[in-house]
C-alpha positions as CSV (number, residue, x, y, z in Angstrom):
1,Y,107.3,97.7,107.2
2,L,105.5,100.7,108.6
3,V,104.9,103.9,106.6
4,N,104.8,107.0,108.7
5,V,102.3,109.8,108.0
6,R,102.1,113.4,107.0
7,M,98.8,115.2,108.0
8,P,97.6,118.3,109.7
9,G,96.7,117.8,113.4
10,S,98.2,117.0,116.7
11,W,98.2,113.2,116.1
12,C,100.8,113.3,113.3
13,A,104.0,113.5,115.4
14,P,102.8,111.0,118.1
15,N,101.9,108.5,115.4
16,N,105.3,108.9,113.7
17,D,107.1,108.7,117.0
18,L,105.3,105.5,117.9
19,M,106.3,103.9,114.6
20,Q,110.0,104.9,115.2
21,D,109.8,103.5,118.7
22,V,108.5,100.2,117.4
23,A,111.2,100.0,114.8
24,K,113.9,100.7,117.4
25,H,112.7,97.8,119.5
26,H,112.1,95.3,116.7
27,N,114.9,94.6,114.3
28,N,112.5,93.2,111.7
29,V,110.5,96.5,111.4
30,T,111.5,99.3,109.0
31,V,109.8,102.7,108.8
32,I,109.3,104.0,105.3
33,D,109.6,107.8,105.7
34,W,106.6,109.3,103.9
35,Y,106.8,112.3,106.2
36,E,110.2,113.3,104.9
37,A,109.6,112.3,101.3
38,S,106.4,114.3,101.0
39,E,107.8,117.5,102.6
40,G,107.3,120.5,100.4
41,H,105.0,118.6,98.0
42,E,101.6,120.3,98.7
43,G,100.3,119.1,95.3
44,W,100.5,115.5,96.5
45,F,97.6,116.2,98.9
46,V,94.0,117.3,98.3
47,E,92.6,120.3,100.1
48,D,92.3,118.6,103.5
49,G,96.1,118.2,103.6
50,M,95.8,114.5,104.5
51,H,94.4,112.5,101.6
52,L,96.4,112.1,98.5
53,S,96.0,113.5,95.0
54,D,96.7,111.3,92.0
55,A,100.2,112.6,92.0
56,G,100.6,112.0,95.7
57,A,99.3,108.4,95.3
58,K,101.8,107.8,92.6
59,A,104.7,109.2,94.7
60,Y,103.5,107.2,97.8
61,A,103.3,103.9,95.8
62,E,106.8,104.5,94.3
63,L,108.3,105.2,97.7
64,V,106.8,102.1,99.2
65,A,107.7,99.9,96.2
66,G,111.2,101.2,96.3
67,A,111.6,100.5,100.0
68,V,110.0,97.1,100.2
69,Q,112.5,94.5,99.1
70,I,113.0,90.8,99.5
71,S,116.2,90.4,101.6
72,A,117.8,87.7,103.6
73,P,117.4,88.0,107.4
74,G,119.8,90.6,108.7
75,E,120.4,92.3,105.3
76,E,119.5,95.9,104.7
77,P,117.4,96.4,101.6
78,D,119.1,97.7,98.5
79,A,118.1,101.0,97.0
80,E,117.1,99.0,93.8
81,M,114.0,97.0,93.3
82,A,114.3,93.2,93.5
83,S,115.0,91.6,90.2
84,D,113.3,88.5,88.8
85,E,116.4,86.5,89.8
86,D,116.2,87.8,93.3
87,L,112.6,86.8,93.5
88,A,113.4,83.3,92.2
89,D,116.1,82.9,94.9
90,Y,113.4,83.3,97.5
91,G,110.9,80.9,96.0
92,Y,109.1,83.5,93.9
93,A,108.2,83.2,90.2
94,D,106.6,86.1,88.4
95,G,106.2,87.9,91.6
96,T,104.2,85.3,93.5
97,A,105.3,82.7,96.0
98,E,104.4,79.0,95.5
99,G,100.8,78.6,96.8
100,D,100.0,82.3,96.4
101,V,97.1,83.3,94.3
102,A,98.2,85.5,91.4
């Protein structure tokens, strides 16, 4: 997964374009669209327009958590979060894979 950006400055669009290009050429890459999700939410950013406020950090985390899913190769992620049963199907118990440090 790649998460695109929203920030003032000339580097925003080229960075987002690069991420889209990478995703087009690699079927195992998905771009999470923070740019679109954060449009019109000035309160999600502090005065510099780039760094996140507490509300923005919460919205960003919720967007990423909602997009990152465990799915079989070739499947599109669902709009819902993976359940404990889904995690167990892929070798996860309580959110960690065997051998992972909890």
